[in-house]
C-alpha positions in Angstrom: 0.0 0.0 0.0 2.8 2.4 0.9 4.5 1.5 -2.4 1.3 2.2 -4.4 0.8 5.6 -2.6 4.5 6.5 -3.3 4.2 5.6 -7.0 0.9 7.5 -7.4 2.4 10.6 -5.8 5.5 10.3 -8.0 3.3 10.0 -11.1 1.3 13.1 -10.2 4.5 15.0 -9.5 5.9 13.8 -12.9 2.7 15.0 -14.7 3.0 18.4 -13.0 6.6 18.8 -13.8 6.0 17.6 -17.4 3.4 20.3 -17.8 5.7 22.9 -16.3 8.5 21.7 -18.6 6.2 22.2 -21.7 5.2 25.7 -20.5 8.9 26.6 -20.0 9.8 25.3 -23.5 7.0 27.3 -25.1 8.1 30.5 -23.3 11.7 29.8 -24.4 10.7 29.2 -28.0 8.6 32.4 -27.9 11.5 34.5 -26.5 13.9 33.2 -29.2 11.3 33.7 -31.9 10.7 37.4 -30.9 14.4 38.1 -30.6 15.1 36.8 -34.2 12.0 38.6 -35.6 13.2 41.9 -34.1 16.7 41.4 -35.6 15.2 40.7 -39.1 12.9 43.7 -38.8 15.8 46.0 -38.0 17.9 44.6 -40.8 15.1 45.1 -43.4 14.7 48.8 -42.3 18.4 49.4 -43.0 18.6 47.7 -46.4 17.1 48.5 -49.8 13.6 47.1 -50.6 15.1 45.3 -53.6 16.8 42.7 -51.5 13.9 42.1 -49.0 13.2 38.6 -50.5 16.9 37.6 -50.3 17.0 38.7 -46.6 13.8 36.9 -45.6 14.9 33.8 -47.5 18.4 33.9 -46.0 17.0 34.2 -42.4 14.5 31.4 -42.8 15.3 28.2 -40.9 13.9 24.7 -40.8 11.2 25.8 -38.4 10.9 29.6 -39.2 9.6 31.5 -42.2 9.8 35.3 -43.0 7.9 37.1 -45.7 7.0 40.7 -46.5 3.5 41.9 -47.6 2.1 45.3 -48.6 -0.9 45.0 -46.3 -1.1 44.1 -42.7 -3.1 41.1 -41.3 -6.8 41.3 -41.4 -8.9 41.2 -38.2 -9.8 37.6 -38.9 -6.5 35.7 -38.4 -7.7 32.5 -40.2 -6.4 33.5 -43.6 -3.0 34.7 -42.2 -2.7 31.4 -40.2 -3.4 29.4 -43.3 -0.8 31.3 -45.2 1.7 30.7 -42.4 1.1 27.0 -42.4 1.4 26.8 -46.1 4.8 28.4 -46.0 6.0 26.2 -43.0 4.9 23.0 -44.7 6.8 23.8 -47.8 10.5 22.8 -47.7 12.9 25.7 -47.5 15.4 23.9 -49.7 16.0 20.6 -51.3 18.0 19.3 -48.4 16.8 16.1 -46.7 16.5 17.8 -43.3 14.3 20.6 -44.8 12.1 18.1 -46.5 11.8 16.0 -43.3 10.8 18.9 -41.1 8.2 20.2 -43.7 6.6 16.7 -43.8 6.7 16.4 -40.1 4.9 19.8 -39.7 2.3 18.7 -42.3 1.7 15.5 -40.4 1.5 17.4 -37.2 -1.0 19.8 -38.7 -3.1 16.8 -39.9 -3.1 14.9 -36.7 -3.5 17.9 -34.5 -6.6 19.1 -36.3 -8.4 19.6 -32.9 -5.6 21.8 -31.6 -5.4 23.8 -34.8 -9.1 24.5 -34.6 -8.9 25.6 -31.0 -6.0 27.9 -31.8 -7.9 29.3 -34.8 -10.3 31.0 -32.4 -7.5 32.9 -30.7 -7.2 36.5 -31.9 -4.2 38.7 -32.5 -2.7 40.1 -29.3 -0.4 43.0 -28.7 3.0 42.3 -27.2 4.1 44.1 -24.1 7.2 46.3 -23.9 9.0 43.7 -21.8 8.6 41.2 -24.6 9.0 43.4 -27.7 11.7 46.1 -27.8 11.2 47.2 -31.5 10.1 50.9 -31.7 6.9 49.9 -33.6 4.2 47.6 -32.1 3.7 44.0 -33.3 0.8 41.7 -33.4 1.3 38.2 -32.0 -0.8 35.0 -32.6 -0.6 31.3 -31.8 -0.8 28.8 -34.6 -1.6 25.7 -32.4 -1.6 24.6 -28.8 2.0 23.6 -28.8 4.9 25.7 -30.1 3.5 27.3 -33.3 3.5 31.1 -33.1 3.2 34.0 -35.6 4.0 37.7 -35.7 3.3 40.7 -37.9 5.1 44.1 -37.6 4.9 47.2 -39.8 8.2 48.5 -41.1 9.2 52.1 -41.5 8.5 52.0 -45.3 4.9 50.9 -44.8 5.3 47.2 -45.6 4.7 44.4 -43.1 7.1 41.7 -42.0 5.4 38.4 -41.3 7.1 35.7 -39.3 5.9 32.1 -38.4 7.5 29.5 -36.3 6.4 25.9 -35.7 7.9 22.8 -34.2 6.4 19.3 -34.5 4.8 18.2 -31.2 6.1 15.1 -29.5 4.4 11.9 -30.4 2.1 11.8 -27.4 3.0 11.7 -23.8 5.0 8.5 -23.9 8.1 9.7 -25.6 11.4 7.9 -25.3 12.6 10.6 -22.9 9.5 10.4 -20.7 9.6 6.6 -20.6 13.3 6.7 -19.6 12.6 9.3 -17.0 9.8 7.4 -15.5 11.7 4.1 -15.5 14.8 5.5 -13.8 12.6 7.4 -11.3 10.5 4.3 -10.6 13.6 2.2 -10.0 15.2 4.7 -7.7 12.0 5.2 -5.7 11.4 1.4 -5.5 14.9 0.9 -4.2 14.5 3.6 -1.6 11.0 2.2 -0.6 12.4 -1.3 -0.3 15.2 -0.2 1.9 12.8 2.0 4.0 10.3 -0.9 4.3 13.0 -3.3 5.4 14.2 -0.8 8.0 10.6 -0.7 9.4 9.5 -4.3 9.0 12.6 -6.0 10.2 12.4 -4.6 13.8 8.6 -5.4 13.7 9.3 -9.0 12.6 12.0 -9.3 15.3 9.5 -8.0 17.9 6.7 -10.4 16.8 9.1 -13.4 17.0 10.4 -12.3 20.4 6.8 -11.9 21.7 6.0 -15.4 20.5 9.1 -16.8 22.2 8.2 -14.9 25.4 4.7 -16.3 25.4 6.3 -19.8 25.2 8.5 -19.2 28.2 11.7 -18.9 26.3 14.4 -16.5 27.5 15.0 -14.0 24.7 17.7 -11.3 24.6 16.6 -7.7 24.8 15.5 -6.2 21.4 17.9 -3.7 19.8 16.5 -0.2 20.6 17.3 1.3 17.2 15.5 2.5 14.2 12.8 5.2 13.8 11.5 6.8 16.9 8.2 4.9 17.1 10.0 1.5 16.6 12.6 2.5 19.2 10.0 3.4 21.8 8.1 0.1 21.1 11.2 -1.9 21.5 12.0 -0.1 24.8 8.5 -0.8 26.1 8.8 -4.5 25.1 12.1 -4.9 26.8 10.7 -3.3 30.0 7.6 -5.6 29.8 9.8 -8.7 29.4 12.1 -7.7 32.3 9.1 -7.1 34.6 7.4 -10.4 33.7 10.6 -12.3 34.3 11.2 -10.5 37.6 7.6 -11.3 38.6 7.9 -15.0 37.8 11.2 -15.2 39.6 9.8 -13.4 42.7 6.8 -15.7 42.7 8.9 -18.8 42.4 11.3 -17.7 45.2 8.3 -16.9 47.5 6.8 -20.4 46.8 10.1 -22.1 47.6 10.5 -20.0 50.7 7.1 -20.9 52.0 7.6 -24.6 51.3 11.0 -24.6 53.0 9.8 -22.7 56.0 6.9 -25.2 56.5 9.4 -28.0 57.1 10.3 -26.8 60.6 6.7 -26.6 62.0 5.8 -29.9 60.4 8.8 -31.6 62.0 7.7 -30.1 65.3 4.2 -31.4 64.9 5.5 -34.9 64.1 7.6 -34.9 67.3 4.7 -33.7 69.4 2.4 -36.2 67.8 4.7 -39.0 68.9 3.9 -38.2 72.5 0.1 -38.5 72.1 -1.1 -41.3 74.3 -4.0 -42.7 72.4 -2.7 -44.7 69.4 -5.7 -44.1 67.2 -5.5 -40.3 67.5 -1.7 -40.5 67.2 -2.0 -42.4 63.9 -4.5 -40.0 62.5 -2.3 -37.1 63.4 0.8 -38.7 61.9 -1.2 -39.5 58.7 -2.3 -35.9 58.4 1.3 -34.6 59.0 2.6 -37.1 56.4 0.1 -35.7 53.9 1.2 -32.1 54.8 4.8 -33.1 54.3 4.2 -34.7 50.9 2.4 -31.5 49.8 5.3 -29.4 51.1 7.9 -31.6 49.3 5.8 -31.5 46.1 5.6 -27.7 46.3 9.4 -27.5 46.9 10.0 -29.8 44.0 7.8 -27.8 41.7 9.5 -24.5 42.9 12.9 -25.9 42.3 12.1 -27.0 38.7 10.5 -23.7 38.0 13.5 -21.8 39.3 15.9 -24.0 37.2 15.8 -22.2 33.9 16.2 -25.0 31.4 17.6 -24.0 28.1 15.4 -24.1 25.1 16.8 -26.4 22.4 15.8 -28.3 19.2 14.8 -31.9 19.6 12.8 -34.6 17.8 9.5 -34.3 19.6 8.3 -37.7 18.2 11.4 -39.4 19.5 10.9 -37.8 23.0 7.3 -39.1 23.3 8.3 -42.5 21.9 11.2 -42.9 24.3 9.0 -41.9 27.2 6.4 -44.4 26.2 9.0 -47.2 25.8 10.4 -46.4 29.2 7.0 -46.7 30.9 6.3 -49.9 28.9 9.6 -51.4 30.1 8.4 -50.7 33.7 5.4 -53.0 33.0 2.8 -50.4 32.1 0.4 -51.0 29.2 1.6 -48.1 27.0 1.5 -48.2 23.2 3.0 -45.4 20.9 1.9 -45.0 17.3 2.4 -42.5 14.5 6.1 -42.2 14.9 7.4 -39.6 12.4 10.3 -37.2 12.7 9.2 -33.9 14.1 11.9 -31.2 14.9 10.7 -28.9 17.7 12.2 -26.2 20.0 11.3 -26.7 23.6 12.5 -27.3 27.1 12.7 -31.0 26.7 12.9 -32.2 30.4 10.0 -30.0 31.5 7.9 -31.2 28.5 8.9 -34.8 29.2 7.6 -34.4 32.8 4.3 -33.0 31.7 3.6 -35.8 29.2 4.8 -38.4 31.7 2.2 -37.2 34.2 -0.6 -37.6 31.7 0.5 -41.0 30.6 0.9 -42.2 34.2 -2.6 -40.9 35.0 -4.0 -42.8 32.0 -2.4 -46.0 33.1 -3.4 -45.5 36.7 -7.0 -44.6 36.1 -7.7 -46.1 32.7 -5.6 -49.4 32.8 -3.7 -48.6 29.6 -2.4 -45.6 27.5 -2.5 -45.3 23.7 -0.2 -42.4 22.7 -0.2 -40.9 19.2 0.7 -37.6 17.5 -1.0 -35.5 14.9 0.7 -32.7 12.9 -1.8 -29.9 12.1 -1.4 -26.7 10.1 -0.7 -24.5 13.1 -0.3 -27.0 15.9 1.1 -30.3 17.0 -1.2 -32.6 19.1 0.0 -35.3 21.5 -3.0 -37.5 22.1 -3.1 -39.9 25.2 -6.2 -42.2 25.3 -7.2 -44.7 28.0 -10.2 -46.9 28.8 -11.2 -45.2 32.0 -14.6 -43.7 32.8 -13.4 -40.1 32.5 -14.3 -37.2 34.7 -17.5 -35.2 35.1 -17.7 -32.3 32.6 -18.3 -29.8 35.4 -14.8 -30.8 36.9 -12.9 -30.5 33.6 -11.3 -27.3 34.7 -11.2 -27.8 38.4 -8.9 -30.8 38.1 -6.1 -28.5 37.1 -6.3 -26.5 40.3 -3.3 -27.2 42.6 -3.9 -29.8 45.3 -7.3 -30.7 44.0 -8.1 -34.4 44.4 -11.0 -36.3 43.0 -11.6 -38.8 45.9 -14.7 -40.3 44.2 -13.3 -40.2 40.6 -11.7 -43.1 38.8 -9.7 -44.5 41.7 -9.8 -43.6 45.4 -6.1 -44.4 45.9 -4.7 -41.6 43.8 -1.2 -41.8 45.3 -0.6 -38.1 44.7 -1.2 -34.7 46.2 -3.1 -33.1 43.4 -0.2 -31.3 41.6 0.3 -33.5 38.6 -2.2 -32.0 36.2 -1.5 -28.5 37.5 2.2 -28.9 36.8 1.6 -30.5 33.4 -0.7 -27.7 32.2 1.7 -25.0 33.6 4.6 -26.6 31.6 2.5 -26.9 28.4 1.2 -23.3 28.7 4.7 -22.0 29.2 5.4 -23.5 25.7 2.5 -21.6 24.3 0.1 -24.6 24.2 -2.6 -26.1 26.4 -4.1 -29.4 27.6 -7.7 -30.5 26.8 -9.5 -33.3 28.6 -12.2 -35.0 26.6 -14.6 -37.7 27.6 -15.1 -40.3 24.8 -17.7 -43.0 24.3 -15.3 -45.7 25.3 -12.6 -44.0 27.2 -10.9 -40.8 28.2 -8.6 -38.6 26.1 -6.0 -36.0 27.1 -4.7 -33.8 24.2 -1.6 -31.7 24.5 -1.7 -29.0 21.8 1.6 -27.2 21.1 2.1 -24.4 18.6 3.8 -25.5 15.4 6.1 -22.5 15.2 9.8 -22.8 15.1 10.6 -19.7 17.0 14.4 -20.2 16.8 14.5 -20.2 13.0 12.1 -17.3 12.8 14.2 -15.3 15.2 17.4 -16.0 13.2 15.6 -14.9 10.0 14.2 -11.7 11.6 17.7 -10.7 12.8 
């Protein structure tokens, strides 16, 4: 769109400058014509009348004719204009150039019939003192809408000097010069536009890729704060936003780790005091509750430690990662089958993603007896599908099961063996990669779908740089 607007403005500017050029040429031809006519008039007044014809013939050029008449031009300029064109279209000599110009003027007069008719309605005009310096006034007239002009001035002996000038008009607007000018101008403007567009779009592409990487949890270097003022301010705002987000996440993780660590001391104190409870039944219940609190604390610390450990993003074969995880669980005696194994390069934090998928597969085996793992490569996403034969979960709890420490005691199996952080951690990891987890109840089983964006941010970041 910018290129089209620039070319349009350039075309309008060219048309304006072309019209100004034509006007300047007409004024230049007119000034030269009047100067030569004045010189011939002065020459005729200082020479005998017997050599008038020789003088007018000698001063004639390929585009100019001089002749002397006894009477001045009539009020109606049509007859004088016709006589002028008759003289101009007759070759001045037998030379090839004279014949060529005469034919060109005749052809011009034929093709410019509309312009000639329009000029025929223009009357004689008197020249101002600034244009005409001869002591006697002269009458001026235009022969066409281009460069054709005529003049009649009375000499001191009573006769009239008549002068006509005409130049063939260019063959339309698209002359070789105009085409060359437009082509060179278009090439230069296109080159400037391309360089300017690259200077604007490259920082914007770099920012889009960095925003995508930030949304997937990748650590990206600060954007260069260069370029036009608007781009520079946008890059500065993005860098500040990224720094604040990273600082917020780091503070939250440190706070979570500190809380989990500080809970160890009171839990240990409670365990010691519970050992001194006399009634065994109450003591066992208290120890059981304390054990559960300790497991939750240890799980929280484990989660905080993994969150604080900034794993490096790298390229892996995602299909190989899922297949190796499925094979490992199958070797441990679990009923896990992996299908659709095709090479799929992907940039991610491999260990974190492996943990999320492992949680989902283990849940499928624990609550649905077996796990069937497959992959599907969509246009904009990659799906990792984990299916089991379990009863599923109530639709109204599809979102609540992702809440930390939430446990479905009356769901698929009462002995869950966990503290309710597995799905929460899995979704946190997947969302940090820019994806999400969907839980779907099927007719004959349950399905968990991990959807990851099919965007190779690393390659795009390299290309944008």
